[in-house]
C-alpha positions as a Markdown table, in Angstrom:
| # | Residue | x | y | z |
|---|---|---|---|---|
| 1 | Met | 8.6 | 5.6 | 13.7 |
| 2 | Ile | 7.8 | 8.3 | 10.8 |
| 3 | Ala | 8.1 | 6.2 | 8.4 |
| 4 | Ile | 5.7 | 3.1 | 10.8 |
| 5 | Ala | 3.3 | 5.9 | 10.9 |
| 6 | Thr | 3.4 | 7.0 | 7.6 |
| 7 | Val | 2.5 | 3.4 | 5.9 |
| 8 | Ile | -0.6 | 3.3 | 8.5 |
| 9 | Ala | -1.8 | 6.3 | 7.5 |
| 10 | Glu | -1.5 | 4.9 | 3.4 |
| 11 | Gly | -3.1 | 1.8 | 4.8 |
| 12 | Thr | -6.3 | 4.1 | 6.5 |
| 13 | Ala | -6.3 | 6.0 | 3.5 |
| 14 | Leu | -7.1 | 2.7 | 1.6 |
| 15 | Ala | -9.2 | 0.9 | 4.2 |
| 16 | Leu | -11.4 | 4.3 | 4.0 |
| 17 | Asn | -11.5 | 4.2 | 0.2 |
| 18 | Arg | -12.8 | 0.0 | 0.1 |
| 19 | Gly | -9.0 | -1.1 | -0.7 |
| 20 | Arg | -8.9 | 1.2 | -3.8 |
| 21 | Cys | -6.1 | 3.7 | -4.4 |
| 22 | Pro | -7.9 | 7.2 | -4.2 |
| 23 | Leu | -5.3 | 8.1 | -6.7 |
| 24 | Thr | -7.3 | 6.0 | -9.5 |
| 25 | Thr | -10.5 | 7.6 | -8.9 |
| 26 | Met | -8.7 | 11.2 | -9.5 |
| 27 | Ala | -6.8 | 9.5 | -13.0 |
| 28 | Glu | -10.5 | 8.4 | -14.1 |
| 29 | Asn | -11.9 | 11.5 | -13.1 |
| 30 | Met | -9.0 | 13.3 | -15.5 |
| 31 | Gly | -10.0 | 11.3 | -18.2 |
| 32 | Ala | -8.1 | 7.5 | -17.7 |
| 33 | Glu | -9.9 | 5.0 | -19.2 |
| 34 | Asp | -8.9 | 2.2 | -16.6 |
| 35 | Gly | -7.7 | 4.8 | -13.9 |
| 36 | Ser | -4.5 | 2.4 | -13.2 |
| 37 | Val | -2.1 | 4.5 | -11.6 |
| 38 | Thr | 0.6 | 1.9 | -11.3 |
| 39 | Gly | 3.4 | 3.3 | -13.1 |
| 40 | Ile | 6.0 | 0.7 | -12.2 |
| 41 | Phe | 7.4 | -1.8 | -14.4 |
| 42 | Leu | 6.1 | -5.2 | -12.9 |
| 43 | Pro | 4.1 | -8.0 | -14.3 |
| 44 | Arg | 0.1 | -7.4 | -14.0 |
| 45 | Trp | -0.2 | -9.9 | -11.7 |
| 46 | Leu | 2.3 | -8.3 | -9.3 |
| 47 | Ala | 0.9 | -4.5 | -9.6 |
| 48 | Asp | -2.8 | -5.7 | -9.4 |
| 49 | Arg | -1.8 | -7.6 | -5.9 |
| 50 | Ala | 0.8 | -4.8 | -4.7 |
| 51 | Phe | -1.2 | -3.8 | -2.1 |
| 52 | Val | -1.8 | -7.0 | -0.6 |
| 53 | Ile | 2.1 | -8.2 | -1.0 |
| 54 | Trp | 3.1 | -5.0 | 0.9 |
| 55 | Gly | 1.2 | -5.5 | 2.9 |
| 56 | Leu | 2.1 | -8.5 | 4.9 |
| 57 | Thr | 5.4 | -7.3 | 4.0 |
| 58 | Phe | 5.2 | -4.2 | 6.4 |
| 59 | Ile | 3.2 | -6.2 | 8.7 |
| 60 | Gly | 6.0 | -9.1 | 9.0 |
| 61 | Ala | 8.4 | -6.1 | 9.3 |
| 62 | Cys | 6.6 | -4.5 | 12.3 |
| 63 | Ile | 6.8 | -8.2 | 14.3 |
| 64 | Leu | 10.6 | -8.3 | 13.4 |
| 65 | Val | 10.9 | -5.2 | 15.2 |
| 66 | Leu | 8.9 | -5.9 | 18.1 |
| 67 | Ile | 10.6 | -8.7 | 18.4 |
| 68 | Arg | 14.2 | -7.2 | 18.7 |
| 69 | Gln | 12.7 | -4.5 | 20.9 |
| 70 | Ile | 11.6 | -6.9 | 23.5 |
| 71 | Asp | 14.6 | -9.0 | 23.0 |
| 72 | Ser | 17.1 | -5.7 | 24.0 |
C-alpha cells in the first residue's frame, strides 16, 4: 500500500508540473544545458517515454491487484 501511495504521489507531482519532472527544472536552474536527469542506461526513445511506459505498467499492476483482492 505504501508503494502504491508513493507512485500516486509522484504521478501527482508530474501532473502538477505539466508532465515534466520537477528535477529537470532544478537541473536547468543549476546550469544544465538540457535539464535531462535521466541518468539511466536506456535508449533515448525509451528514456523519453519512461513516464508513460511505467505509468501504464503501474495502472495495469493496480488492476491485477484489485482483481486478486476481489477474487479472494
